[in-house]
C-alpha positions in Angstrom: 4.4 0.2 -5.5 4.8 2.8 -2.8 2.0 4.6 -1.0 1.3 7.9 -2.7 -1.4 10.6 -2.4 -3.9 11.3 -5.2 -3.3 14.5 -7.1 -6.6 15.9 -5.7 -5.4 15.3 -2.1 -2.0 16.9 -2.8 -3.7 20.0 -4.3 -6.0 20.2 -1.2 -2.9 20.4 1.0 -2.9 16.8 2.4 0.5 15.3 3.4 1.6 11.7 3.7 3.6 9.7 6.2 4.1 6.1 5.1 5.4 3.2 7.1 6.3 -0.4 6.3 5.1 -1.4 9.8 3.7 0.5 12.7 2.2 -0.2 16.1 -1.0 1.8 15.4 -1.6 4.5 12.8 -4.1 6.1 15.0 -1.6 6.3 17.9 1.1 7.8 15.6 -1.4 10.4 14.3 -2.5 11.4 17.8 1.1 11.7 19.0 1.8 14.0 16.1 -1.3 16.1 17.1 -0.1 16.4 20.7 3.3 17.5 19.3 1.7 20.3 17.3 1.1 18.9 13.9 -1.3 21.1 11.9 -3.3 18.2 10.6 -4.4 17.1 7.1 -1.8 14.3 7.5 -2.4 10.7 6.3 -0.4 8.1 8.3 -0.5 4.8 6.4 1.0 1.3 6.7 0.7 -2.1 5.2 1.0 -3.7 8.6 0.0 -2.8 12.2 1.3 -4.6 15.3 -1.2 -3.2 17.8 -4.2 -1.9 15.9 -7.5 -1.5 17.7 -11.1 -1.2 16.9 -14.2 0.1 18.7 -14.6 -0.6 22.4 -10.9 -1.5 22.8 -11.2 -4.6 20.5 -8.1 -5.7 18.6 -7.9 -5.0 14.9 -5.5 -7.3 13.0 -3.5 -5.7 10.1 -1.2 -8.4 8.7 1.3 -7.5 6.0 -0.5 -6.5 2.8 -3.7 -5.1 4.5 -4.3 -1.4 4.7 -4.1 0.7 7.9 -4.7 4.4 7.2 -5.4 7.3 9.6 -6.1 10.8 8.7 -5.3 13.5 11.3 -7.6 16.5 11.3 -6.8 19.4 13.6 -9.6 22.0 13.6 -12.2 23.7 15.8 -14.9 21.1 15.4 -17.0 20.1 18.4 -17.3 16.4 19.3 -20.8 15.9 17.9 -19.9 17.4 14.5 -16.5 15.6 14.4 -18.3 12.3 14.9 -20.1 12.7 11.6 -16.8 12.5 9.8 -17.0 8.7 10.4 -19.8 8.7 7.8 -17.6 10.8 5.4 -14.9 8.1 5.9 -17.4 5.3 5.2 -18.6 6.9 2.0 -15.0 7.6 0.9 -13.9 4.0 1.3 -17.1 2.8 -0.5 -16.3 5.2 -3.4 -12.7 4.0 -3.4 -13.6 0.3 -3.4 -16.0 0.8 -6.3 -13.3 2.6 -8.2 -10.6 0.0 -7.9 -12.4 -3.4 -7.6 -13.5 -4.6 -11.1 -17.1 -5.4 -11.5 -18.1 -3.9 -8.1 -21.1 -1.8 -7.4 -22.8 -0.1 -4.5 -25.4 -2.1 -2.8 -28.7 -0.3 -2.7 -31.1 -2.4 -0.7 -31.5 -4.0 2.7 -29.0 -6.8 2.8 -25.7 -5.6 1.2 -25.1 -9.2 0.1 -24.2 -10.8 -3.2 -26.2 -9.9 -6.3 -27.9 -12.4 -8.5 -25.1 -12.1 -11.0 -22.4 -12.8 -8.4 -20.8 -9.3 -8.4 -19.3 -8.0 -5.2 -21.5 -5.5 -3.5 -20.3 -3.1 -0.8 -22.6 -1.7 1.8 -22.2 0.5 4.9 -23.1 -0.8 8.4 -23.8 1.8 11.0 -21.8 3.3 12.5 -18.5 2.4 11.1 -18.1 -0.8 9.1 -17.9 -1.6 5.4 -19.4 -4.9 4.3 -18.9 -7.1 1.2 -21.3 -10.0 0.6 -22.6 -9.2 4.0 -19.3 -9.8 5.7 -17.0 -7.3 7.4 -14.4 -6.0 5.0 -13.3 -2.8 6.8 -13.7 -0.8 10.0 -13.4 2.8 10.9 -12.3 4.2 14.3 -12.4 7.8 15.4 -10.2 8.9 18.3 -9.6 12.4 19.6 -7.1 14.4 21.6 -6.1 18.0 22.2 -3.4 19.3 19.9 -0.2 21.0 21.2 -1.9 24.4 20.7 -5.1 23.2 22.5 -7.2 22.7 19.4 -9.4 19.6 18.9 -7.6 16.9 17.0 -9.3 13.9 15.4 -7.8 10.7 14.1 -9.9 9.0 11.4 -8.6 5.4 11.3 -9.6 3.1 8.4 -8.6 -0.5 8.4 -9.2 -2.7 5.3 -8.8 -6.4 4.9 -7.0 -6.4 1.5 -5.1 -9.7 1.3 -6.3 -11.5 4.5 -9.1 -11.5 7.1 -9.5 -12.8 10.6 -11.0 -16.2 11.3 -12.6 -17.5 14.4 -14.3 -14.2 15.2 -17.9 -13.8 16.2 -18.9 -12.1 13.0 -18.3 -13.1 9.3 -15.3 -11.3 7.8 -13.8 -11.2 4.3 -11.0 -9.6 2.3 -10.6 -8.2 -1.2 -8.4 -11.2 -2.1 -11.2 -13.6 -0.9 -13.5 -11.7 -3.2 -11.3 -12.4 -6.1 -9.7 -8.9 -6.3 -6.0 -8.4 -7.0 -6.1 -4.8 -5.7 -3.3 -4.0 -3.3 -3.2 -1.7 -0.3 -1.3 1.0 -2.2 -3.8 1.2 -5.1 -6.7 1.3 -2.6 -5.1 4.1 -0.6 -4.5 6.2 -3.7 -8.3 5.9 -4.5 -9.2 6.5 -0.9 -7.2 9.7 -0.6 -8.9 11.0 -3.7 -12.4 10.0 -2.5 -11.9 11.6 0.9 -10.8 14.9 -0.6 -14.0 15.0 -2.6 -16.4 13.9 0.1 -14.7 16.2 2.8 -15.3 19.1 0.5 -18.9 18.1 0.1 -19.3 17.8 3.9 -18.1 21.4 4.0 -17.6 21.8 7.8 -21.0 20.1 8.4 -22.9 22.4 6.0 -23.2 19.5 3.6 -24.0 16.8 6.2 -27.5 16.2 4.9 -26.1 15.3 1.4 -23.6 13.0 3.1 -26.3 11.4 5.2 -28.6 10.8 2.2 -25.7 9.2 0.2 -24.8 7.1 3.2 -28.4 5.9 3.5 -28.4 4.9 -0.2 -25.7 2.3 0.7 -26.9 1.3 4.2 -26.9 -2.3 5.1 -30.1 -3.5 6.8 -32.2 -0.5 6.0 -35.9 -1.4 6.4 -35.1 -4.8 8.0 -35.3 -6.3 11.5 -32.3 -5.3 13.6 -31.2 -5.7 17.2 -28.8 -3.2 18.8 -26.9 -3.9 21.9 -26.5 -0.8 24.0 -24.8 -1.0 27.4 -25.9 -4.6 28.0 -29.5 -4.0 26.8 -30.9 -5.2 23.5 -33.2 -2.9 21.5 -35.1 -4.6 18.6 -37.2 -3.2 15.8 -36.9 -2.0 12.2 -34.0 0.1 11.0 -35.8 3.2 9.7 -33.1 5.8 9.0 -30.3 7.8 10.5 -31.3 11.2 11.8 -29.8 14.6 11.2 -27.2 13.9 13.8 -26.5 10.4 12.2 -28.0 8.5 15.1 -29.4 5.1 14.4 -33.3 5.2 14.3 -35.3 2.1 15.1 -39.1 1.7 14.9 -39.9 -0.6 17.8 -42.9 -3.0 17.8 -44.8 -0.5 19.9 -44.4 2.0 17.0 -42.1 4.2 19.1 -39.0 5.6 17.3 -35.8 5.0 19.3 -32.7 7.0 18.5 -29.3 5.4 19.3 -26.0 7.3 19.5 -23.8 4.2 20.0 -24.2 0.5 20.0 -23.5 -2.8 18.2 -26.0 -3.6 15.4 -27.0 -7.1 14.4 -29.1 -8.2 11.4 -31.0 -11.3 10.3 -31.0 -14.4 12.5 -28.8 -12.7 15.1 -31.3 -9.9 15.4 -34.2 -12.4 15.8 -32.3 -14.2 18.5 -31.7 -10.9 20.4 -28.1 -10.2 19.5 -26.9 -12.7 22.0 
């Protein structure tokens, strides 16, 4: 099966560039932006040779996994554009629940496995999707200036479809490990449909509060003890919410509310140990 766009995405004017293998879908999309591409372009591949995650970390995309980047060229400012990462997380969550039989959204604090053993997906701030509490997917936003000096954003989405990394400092999983036979092409079809719907709901930021509330309904760790590493320091407390700007809000032991714009979040035993 080849990569194709959902009919909703096609009718909304999105385009598709599919590769068998690519260095980085984000890099390809950003190059297109600098060359003057107007945006609304999905760049997808079943394999990446040099994918990357947050803070310059490598992101493995062996054959059969999904690497997808959406290029958006518009007049958004950086703060507003950053909230599209939450649109991406919701869209991937919607897509997973559409194509993985027996799946359901995790509403609660752990995002783990339900009593009946069904796969449950949850969203980890700021940009991961978890299944059974393990990392299934990551999202990376990168920006540049387009050829006509407009702000261009690459929304990169990487999903462990058939394989996941081992020997990493965090638990990881894949759809195959969860017992799903869904392939990258089927997942992308659902993702392109879900993005179109959620992007319309986001509505140039006017619908951000709705997006925020829906994201919170699927948030991993909400109401639980967390530790967030920020520039070498560790902030501990209870995950209370994300604010109107989608910053992570912790209630510290002192009762003070701390708002965090960027950091690495840890739950459970790791949080208790100080996210070492």
